[in-house]
C-alpha positions in Angstrom: 4.6 -12.1 -2.6 3.7 -11.2 -6.0 6.0 -12.3 -8.7 6.0 -12.3 -12.5 8.0 -14.6 -14.5 8.6 -13.8 -18.1 9.9 -16.6 -20.5 11.9 -16.5 -23.7 13.0 -19.2 -26.1 16.1 -19.6 -23.9 14.2 -19.7 -20.7 13.1 -17.4 -17.9 14.5 -13.9 -18.4 13.1 -11.7 -15.6 11.4 -12.2 -12.2 9.7 -9.1 -10.8 8.1 -8.2 -7.3 5.5 -5.4 -7.3 5.6 -3.2 -4.1 3.0 -0.8 -3.1 4.1 2.4 -1.4 2.0 4.9 0.6 3.8 8.2 1.4 2.5 10.3 4.3 2.8 13.9 3.3 0.9 15.2 6.3 2.4 17.0 9.4 1.0 14.1 11.8 1.6 10.5 11.9 -1.2 8.1 10.6 -1.6 4.4 11.0 -2.0 1.6 8.3 -4.1 -1.3 9.1 -2.6 -4.3 7.1 -4.5 -7.0 5.4 -3.6 -9.4 8.4 -5.0 -6.8 10.8 -1.6 -5.5 12.2 -1.0 -1.9 12.4 2.0 0.2 11.5 2.6 4.0 12.1 3.7 6.1 9.3 5.3 9.2 10.7 5.1 12.5 8.8 7.2 12.4 5.6 7.8 8.6 5.9 6.7 5.7 3.5 4.9 2.5 3.9 5.6 -0.2 1.7 4.0 -3.6 1.2 3.8 -6.5 -1.3 1.0 -8.1 0.4 -2.3 -8.3 -1.5 -5.6 -7.3 0.2 -7.0 -4.1 1.9 -4.6 -1.7 3.4 -6.5 1.0 5.4 -5.0 4.3 6.4 -6.5 5.8 9.5 -6.0 8.7 12.0 -4.3 7.8 15.3 -6.7 7.3 18.2 -9.8 5.2 18.8 -12.1 4.5 17.1 -10.4 4.3 13.8 -11.4 7.1 11.4 -10.4 6.4 7.8 -8.5 8.6 5.4 -8.7 5.9 2.6 -8.5 2.3 1.8 -6.4 0.7 -1.0 -7.5 -2.7 -2.3 -4.4 -4.1 -3.7 -5.9 -7.2 -5.4 -2.8 -7.9 -7.8 -0.3 -6.0 -9.7 -2.8 -5.1 -12.5 -5.9 -4.5 -10.0 -5.8 -1.8 -7.5 -8.6 0.5 -6.3 -9.1 3.1 -3.6 -12.1 4.1 -1.6 -12.1 7.5 0.3 -13.1 7.7 3.8 -14.5 10.7 5.8 -11.0 12.3 6.5 -8.9 14.3 3.9 -5.3 14.1 3.8 -2.1 14.4 1.7 -0.7 11.1 0.6 1.2 9.7 -2.5 0.3 6.3 -3.6 2.5 4.4 -6.0 3.4 0.8 -7.4 7.0 -0.2 -8.3 8.2 -3.2 -10.1 11.6 -4.4 -9.0 
């Protein structure tokens, strides 16, 4: 889990966790291959969330995997994407809580 601890003269004032969200805005389900290799299905209109650093790969259902895009979530200040051969409608966001 990613946490940031802020200090003041009177001690810690905040602890935050950064979550990454991928919303599937397509009419079909897609799969996310998580950094640990497990797969999670995101149904149409649903949102995947994770605080795990690493590469999250969004693929079409089926075999072999055909990639929509990859998100390299290195840390809370370093995120990049890489487009695959498929096009789709997704919303990517990061939230600090």
